MIDOSE-1310 file (N, C-alpha, C; in nm, 2 decimals, decimal comma, always signed):
residues 174
mser	+3,44/-1,36/-3,22/+3,42/-1,25/-3,04/+3,23/-1,31/-3,01; +3,24/-1,33/-2,84/+3,11/-1,37/-2,85/+3,03/-1,23/-2,81; +2,87/-1,29/-2,81/+2,86/-1,19/-2,83/+2,84/-1,08/-2,71; +2,85/-1,10/-2,59/+2,91/-1,05/-2,52/+3,01/-0,95/-2,55
erql	+3,11/-1,00/-2,59/+3,27/-0,91/-2,60/+3,16/-0,84/-2,70; +3,12/-0,91/-2,82/+3,02/-0,77/-2,94/+3,03/-0,66/-2,85; +2,88/-0,72/-2,74/+2,80/-0,60/-2,70/+2,92/-0,48/-2,63; +2,99/-0,59/-2,47/+3,12/-0,47/-2,46/+3,22/-0,34/-2,50
dlws	+3,24/-0,42/-2,63/+3,32/-0,31/-2,71/+3,21/-0,22/-2,83; +3,09/-0,21/-2,79/+2,96/-0,15/-2,86/+2,98/+0,00/-2,68; +2,95/-0,05/-2,61/+2,90/+0,02/-2,51/+3,05/+0,15/-2,46; +3,19/+0,02/-2,50/+3,31/+0,12/-2,45/+3,29/+0,20/-2,58
tflt	+3,28/+0,20/-2,76/+3,29/+0,27/-2,82/+3,19/+0,39/-2,77; +3,11/+0,37/-2,76/+2,95/+0,43/-2,70/+3,07/+0,58/-2,60; +3,10/+0,43/-2,52/+3,13/+0,56/-2,34/+3,21/+0,67/-2,41; +3,26/+0,61/-2,51/+3,43/+0,72/-2,58/+3,34/+0,83/-2,66
avet	+3,26/+0,81/-2,74/+3,16/+0,91/-2,79/+3,13/+0,94/-2,75; +3,09/+0,98/-2,57/+3,07/+1,01/-2,50/+3,13/+1,12/-2,44; +3,24/+1,07/-2,36/+3,34/+1,10/-2,40/+3,40/+1,25/-2,44; +3,41/+1,19/-2,53/+3,46/+1,33/-2,60/+3,38/+1,39/-2,70
ndca	+3,27/+1,41/-2,69/+3,15/+1,46/-2,77/+3,10/+1,47/-2,92; +3,15/+1,31/-2,93/+3,13/+1,27/-3,04/+2,98/+1,27/-3,04; +2,87/+1,33/-3,09/+2,73/+1,32/-3,16/+2,74/+1,31/-3,22; +2,73/+1,30/-3,32/+2,69/+1,22/-3,45/+2,77/+1,06/-3,41
tvqh	+2,79/+1,00/-3,36/+2,85/+0,86/-3,30/+2,72/+0,82/-3,19; +2,74/+0,89/-3,12/+2,59/+0,90/-2,98/+2,52/+0,86/-3,05; +2,48/+0,94/-3,15/+2,31/+0,97/-3,20/+2,30/+0,83/-3,31; +2,40/+0,78/-3,36/+2,43/+0,59/-3,43/+2,41/+0,54/-3,39
mrgq	+2,46/+0,55/-3,22/+2,44/+0,44/-3,12/+2,32/+0,36/-3,04; +2,28/+0,47/-3,00/+2,25/+0,45/-2,95/+2,06/+0,38/-2,91; +2,03/+0,38/-3,05/+1,97/+0,29/-3,05/+1,98/+0,11/-2,96; +2,07/+0,15/-2,95/+2,09/-0,01/-2,95/+2,20/-0,04/-2,87
ftdq	+2,09/+0,05/-2,73/+2,11/-0,05/-2,60/+1,98/+0,11/-2,60; +2,03/-0,01/-2,40/+1,86/+0,06/-2,27/+1,85/+0,14/-2,22; +1,75/+0,19/-2,21/+1,73/+0,39/-2,14/+1,81/+0,35/-2,04; +1,77/+0,24/-1,94/+1,88/+0,17/-1,91/+2,03/+0,28/-1,86
klgt	+2,09/+0,23/-1,96/+2,29/+0,22/-2,05/+2,19/+0,36/-2,05; +2,18/+0,35/-2,10/+2,14/+0,54/-2,20/+2,13/+0,66/-2,13; +2,11/+0,65/-1,92/+2,13/+0,73/-1,87/+2,20/+0,73/-1,78; +2,28/+0,63/-1,79/+2,39/+0,60/-1,71/+2,54/+0,69/-1,79
alvd	+2,46/+0,65/-1,89/+2,57/+0,64/-2,07/+2,55/+0,89/-1,98; +2,41/+0,94/-1,96/+2,39/+1,06/-1,96/+2,46/+1,13/-1,83; +2,48/+1,10/-1,75/+2,53/+1,09/-1,66/+2,69/+1,09/-1,65; +2,76/+1,06/-1,74/+2,89/+1,04/-1,79/+2,96/+1,17/-1,87
aarf	+2,76/+1,24/-1,98/+2,80/+1,32/-2,04/+2,83/+1,45/-1,93; +2,76/+1,44/-1,90/+2,72/+1,51/-1,79/+2,89/+1,54/-1,67; +2,92/+1,49/-1,63/+3,04/+1,47/-1,56/+3,17/+1,48/-1,69; +3,20/+1,48/-1,81/+3,20/+1,52/-1,88/+3,25/+1,67/-1,93
nsve	+3,15/+1,77/-1,92/+3,07/+1,80/-2,00/+3,05/+1,82/-2,17; +3,00/+1,66/-2,22/+2,97/+1,66/-2,35/+2,77/+1,75/-2,34; +2,81/+1,81/-2,41/+2,70/+1,96/-2,38/+2,62/+1,89/-2,56; +2,62/+1,86/-2,61/+2,63/+1,86/-2,72/+2,55/+1,64/-2,72
vvae	+2,60/+1,56/-2,66/+2,51/+1,46/-2,59/+2,49/+1,46/-2,56; +2,43/+1,58/-2,41/+2,38/+1,56/-2,34/+2,20/+1,61/-2,41; +2,26/+1,65/-2,49/+2,08/+1,70/-2,54/+2,07/+1,67/-2,66; +2,12/+1,51/-2,73/+2,06/+1,48/-2,81/+1,99/+1,36/-2,71
lltn	+2,11/+1,28/-2,55/+2,04/+1,20/-2,50/+1,94/+1,26/-2,45; +1,88/+1,41/-2,41/+1,76/+1,41/-2,36/+1,65/+1,46/-2,46; +1,72/+1,42/-2,63/+1,64/+1,47/-2,75/+1,57/+1,30/-2,67; +1,37/+1,39/-2,62/+1,25/+1,26/-2,70/+1,28/+1,20/-2,50
pkpd	+1,34/+1,23/-2,43/+1,41/+1,09/-2,35/+1,28/+1,05/-2,29; +1,29/+0,90/-2,26/+1,14/+0,80/-2,21/+1,20/+0,80/-2,07; +1,09/+0,82/-1,99/+1,18/+0,81/-1,84/+1,28/+0,71/-1,78; +1,31/+0,59/-1,84/+1,42/+0,54/-1,78/+1,51/+0,63/-1,77
ilmy	+1,54/+0,68/-1,89/+1,59/+0,80/-1,95/+1,62/+0,87/-1,79; +1,47/+1,01/-1,75/+1,47/+1,07/-1,68/+1,54/+1,01/-1,52; +1,54/+0,98/-1,53/+1,57/+0,92/-1,39/+1,66/+0,94/-1,36; +1,74/+0,97/-1,46/+1,97/+1,00/-1,40/+1,93/+1,15/-1,45
vhda	+1,83/+1,24/-1,51/+1,87/+1,34/-1,44/+1,89/+1,39/-1,30; +1,83/+1,35/-1,29/+1,94/+1,42/-1,15/+2,08/+1,42/-1,05; +2,05/+1,25/-1,04/+2,21/+1,27/-1,09/+2,31/+1,35/-1,19; +2,30/+1,37/-1,33/+2,33/+1,45/-1,40/+2,36/+1,64/-1,32
vmrs	+2,30/+1,66/-1,28/+2,24/+1,84/-1,25/+2,37/+1,72/-1,09; +2,38/+1,67/-1,02/+2,49/+1,71/-0,95/+2,62/+1,68/-0,95; +2,59/+1,61/-1,13/+2,77/+1,55/-1,13/+2,78/+1,63/-1,25; +2,75/+1,73/-1,29/+2,74/+1,87/-1,35/+2,80/+2,03/-1,26
aekg	+2,70/+1,99/-1,15/+2,73/+2,10/-1,05/+2,86/+2,12/-1,04; +2,83/+2,00/-0,98/+3,00/+1,95/-0,91/+3,19/+1,99/-0,97; +3,15/+1,98/-1,14/+3,25/+2,03/-1,22/+3,25/+2,13/-1,26; +3,18/+2,20/-1,23/+3,14/+2,36/-1,30/+3,09/+2,34/-1,46
hvdv	+3,03/+2,27/-1,52/+2,97/+2,28/-1,56/+2,83/+2,29/-1,64; +2,82/+2,46/-1,65/+2,70/+2,59/-1,63/+2,64/+2,53/-1,82; +2,69/+2,46/-1,88/+2,60/+2,51/-1,99/+2,50/+2,33/-2,03; +2,61/+2,21/-1,97/+2,53/+2,20/-1,91/+2,46/+2,10/-1,79
lriv	+2,43/+2,19/-1,73/+2,36/+2,25/-1,58/+2,19/+2,28/-1,67; +2,23/+2,41/-1,69/+2,09/+2,47/-1,81/+2,05/+2,37/-1,82; +2,05/+2,24/-1,89/+1,96/+2,14/-2,04/+1,91/+2,01/-1,97; +2,00/+1,99/-1,83/+1,96/+1,87/-1,76/+1,87/+1,98/-1,66
lqha	+1,83/+2,09/-1,64/+1,74/+2,15/-1,55/+1,65/+2,18/-1,57; +1,62/+2,15/-1,76/+1,45/+2,18/-1,78/+1,46/+2,01/-1,80; +1,52/+1,92/-1,74/+1,49/+1,88/-1,77/+1,43/+1,75/-1,58; +1,47/+1,86/-1,49/+1,44/+1,81/-1,35/+1,26/+1,79/-1,34
npsr	+1,28/+1,66/-1,28/+1,14/+1,79/-1,16/+1,23/+1,91/-1,05; +1,11/+1,93/-1,04/+1,12/+2,10/-0,96/+1,08/+2,11/-0,86; +1,00/+2,01/-0,81/+1,00/+1,93/-0,63/+1,08/+1,93/-0,55; +1,21/+1,86/-0,66/+1,37/+1,76/-0,57/+1,45/+1,89/-0,49
vgvy	+1,39/+1,96/-0,44/+1,48/+2,07/-0,41/+1,62/+1,95/-0,32; +1,52/+1,92/-0,24/+1,69/+1,84/-0,21/+1,83/+1,82/-0,28; +1,80/+1,76/-0,41/+1,87/+1,76/-0,48/+1,95/+1,84/-0,51; +1,89/+1,95/-0,60/+1,92/+2,11/-0,55/+2,07/+2,17/-0,48
tlal	+2,00/+2,16/-0,38/+2,02/+2,20/-0,25/+2,18/+2,11/-0,26; +2,16/+1,99/-0,33/+2,29/+1,94/-0,29/+2,47/+1,92/-0,41; +2,28/+1,94/-0,49/+2,40/+2,06/-0,59/+2,46/+2,15/-0,53; +2,38/+2,25/-0,56/+2,44/+2,38/-0,48/+2,61/+2,36/-0,41
wgal	+2,54/+2,25/-0,31/+2,67/+2,23/-0,21/+2,77/+2,22/-0,26; +2,80/+2,10/-0,40/+2,89/+2,05/-0,49/+2,97/+2,16/-0,57; +2,89/+2,24/-0,61/+2,90/+2,45/-0,68/+2,99/+2,49/-0,53; +2,89/+2,47/-0,44/+3,02/+2,56/-0,39/+3,18/+2,49/-0,36
vhnh	+3,16/+2,40/-0,31/+3,25/+2,35/-0,22/+3,38/+2,35/-0,39; +3,34/+2,29/-0,48/+3,38/+2,30/-0,54/+3,50/+2,49/-0,68; +3,38/+2,56/-0,58/+3,42/+2,66/-0,68/+3,40/+2,70/-0,72; +3,25/+2,72/-0,82/+3,20/+2,70/-0,92/+3,08/+2,80/-0,92
pqcv	+3,16/+2,94/-0,92/+3,04/+3,01/-0,97/+2,92/+3,04/-0,95; +2,98/+2,97/-1,16/+2,82/+3,03/-1,26/+2,79/+2,85/-1,16; +2,79/+2,79/-1,13/+2,65/+2,64/-1,12/+2,56/+2,77/-0,98; +2,65/+2,80/-0,90/+2,64/+2,87/-0,74/+2,50/+2,94/-0,85
evlf	+2,49/+3,05/-0,89/+2,42/+3,15/-0,98/+2,29/+3,10/-1,04; +2,34/+2,99/-1,11/+2,19/+2,87/-1,18/+2,14/+2,84/-1,03; +2,17/+2,79/-1,04/+2,16/+2,68/-0,85/+2,04/+2,73/-0,75; +2,04/+2,89/-0,67/+2,10/+2,94/-0,61/+1,90/+2,96/-0,59
dlsn	+1,84/+2,99/-0,65/+1,69/+3,01/-0,66/+1,57/+2,82/-0,64; +1,73/+2,75/-0,68/+1,59/+2,62/-0,67/+1,58/+2,55/-0,61; +1,71/+2,63/-0,46/+1,78/+2,56/-0,37/+1,74/+2,56/-0,27; +1,68/+2,49/-0,12/+1,74/+2,54/-0,01/+1,85/+2,61/+0,05
tddv	+1,88/+2,76/+0,09/+1,96/+2,80/+0,07/+1,99/+2,80/+0,22; +1,93/+2,80/+0,34/+1,93/+2,73/+0,50/+1,96/+2,63/+0,52; +2,01/+2,51/+0,40/+2,00/+2,41/+0,49/+2,18/+2,38/+0,44; +2,14/+2,49/+0,36/+2,30/+2,52/+0,18/+2,37/+2,58/+0,38
lrma	+2,34/+2,70/+0,47/+2,39/+2,75/+0,61/+2,46/+2,62/+0,67; +2,31/+2,56/+0,70/+2,34/+2,47/+0,78/+2,45/+2,41/+0,75; +2,47/+2,30/+0,62/+2,60/+2,22/+0,55/+2,66/+2,27/+0,58; +2,71/+2,38/+0,56/+2,88/+2,51/+0,54/+2,86/+2,50/+0,70
hern	+2,79/+2,55/+0,81/+2,85/+2,57/+0,97/+2,84/+2,43/+0,99; +2,86/+2,32/+0,97/+2,86/+2,24/+1,07/+2,96/+2,12/+0,96; +3,06/+2,20/+0,82/+3,15/+2,12/+0,77/+3,25/+2,20/+0,78; +3,22/+2,33/+0,85/+3,32/+2,36/+0,80/+3,35/+2,53/+0,68
akpn	+3,30/+2,49/+0,63/+3,30/+2,53/+0,49/+3,41/+2,64/+0,40; +3,53/+2,67/+0,30/+3,65/+2,76/+0,32/+3,57/+2,88/+0,21; +3,56/+2,95/+0,27/+3,57/+3,08/+0,18/+3,65/+3,11/-0,03; +3,53/+3,09/-0,03/+3,60/+3,08/-0,24/+3,52/+3,19/-0,25
aawd	+3,49/+3,20/-0,46/+3,44/+3,26/-0,54/+3,32/+3,29/-0,51; +3,29/+3,18/-0,47/+3,14/+3,04/-0,57/+3,06/+3,10/-0,40; +3,15/+3,05/-0,27/+3,12/+3,12/-0,16/+3,02/+3,29/-0,21; +3,13/+3,33/-0,20/+3,12/+3,51/-0,21/+3,03/+3,53/-0,31
vfeq	+2,98/+3,46/-0,46/+2,79/+3,50/-0,47/+2,72/+3,47/-0,42; +2,74/+3,34/-0,34/+2,68/+3,25/-0,22/+2,56/+3,39/-0,20; +2,71/+3,43/-0,10/+2,67/+3,55/-0,03/+2,59/+3,66/-0,13; +2,56/+3,70/-0,17/+2,62/+3,76/-0,28/+2,47/+3,76/-0,27
nmaa	+2,38/+3,63/-0,31/+2,24/+3,65/-0,36/+2,17/+3,58/-0,24; +2,23/+3,58/-0,12/+2,16/+3,63/+0,00/+2,12/+3,69/+0,03; +2,18/+3,83/-0,02/+2,21/+3,98/+0,09/+2,12/+3,98/-0,06; +2,07/+4,02/-0,16/+2,01/+4,07/-0,23/+1,88/+3,91/-0,24
rqkt	+1,87/+3,85/-0,18/+1,72/+3,82/-0,17/+1,71/+3,88/+0,02; +1,79/+3,96/+0,13/+1,75/+3,95/+0,21/+1,71/+4,06/+0,17; +1,80/+4,23/+0,10/+1,76/+4,31/+0,08/+1,58/+4,33/-0,01; +1,57/+4,28/-0,06/+1,39/+4,22/-0,20/+1,35/+4,19/-0,04
vlad	+1,35/+4,13/+0,02/+1,24/+4,07/+0,10/+1,19/+4,17/+0,26; +1,33/+4,27/+0,30/+1,33/+4,38/+0,31/+1,24/+4,43/+0,28; +1,26/+4,51/+0,16/+1,20/+4,64/+0,08/+0,97/+4,61/+0,07; +0,97/+4,42/-0,05/+0,86/+4,45/+0,01/+0,79/+4,44/+0,21
eveh	+0,89/+4,38/+0,26/+0,79/+4,41/+0,40/+0,70/+4,55/+0,38; +0,87/+4,67/+0,40/+0,82/+4,77/+0,39/+0,73/+4,85/+0,29; +0,69/+4,83/+0,19/+0,62/+4,85/+0,12/+0,46/+4,76/+0,12; +0,45/+4,65/+0,19/+0,36/+4,59/+0,29/+0,28/+4,66/+0,36
sgga	+0,40/+4,72/+0,48/+0,29/+4,80/+0,58/+0,32/+4,97/+0,57; +0,32/+4,95/+0,43/+0,30/+5,17/+0,38/+0,38/+5,23/+0,44; +0,51/+5,14/+0,44/+0,66/+5,23/+0,47/+0,66/+5,39/+0,66; +0,54/+5,24/+0,66/+0,52/+5,37/+0,86/+0,59/+5,25/+0,93
rglr	+0,70/+5,32/+1,01/+0,81/+5,34/+1,04/+0,60/+5,30/+1,25; +0,72/+5,20/+1,30/+0,68/+5,17/+1,41/+0,63/+5,35/+1,49; +0,66/+5,28/+1,56/+0,56/+5,45/+1,64/+0,77/+5,46/+1,71; +0,75/+5,60/+1,82/+0,91/+5,61/+1,85/+0,83/+5,58/+2,00
km	+0,97/+5,57/+2,08/+0,93/+5,60/+2,23/+0,99/+5,63/+2,25; +0,89/+5,72/+2,37/+0,94/+5,86/+2,46/+1,12/+5,85/+2,58
């Protein structure tokens, strides 16, 4: 067996461990791969809902692995893997609102209400509403959660406005 074939075989074994959430094998083998490959494995783990593997790959991650976190956010939201989503969000850059907005869109389109709950406050909801209008989004349970969160946000904003203005209403016109 050539060195290239051996490396491909190792990588195949590693990816199988990633897909099946075999954390022990991932821990044992992770030192044999570049951070870039481990980043790719992180995205696969998010896609396959390999919660323990995601947590393992994000233990003391190097910047080359963290470059893939936002892809993992997208995949976990699209697939409805809320536990993985919560883990990867701990390592994501909070200023990347566009990524969260697209992830929220993916959760909405694929009907994953729990992911909508997690991503709602991180996302630009105006952009989501624009996309929904442009793409003729179909109602589902995830959209119901989105609309409930929008209504709650609007209620909070209105309550804050009333409190800020002293609760006074304008003068009535006669």
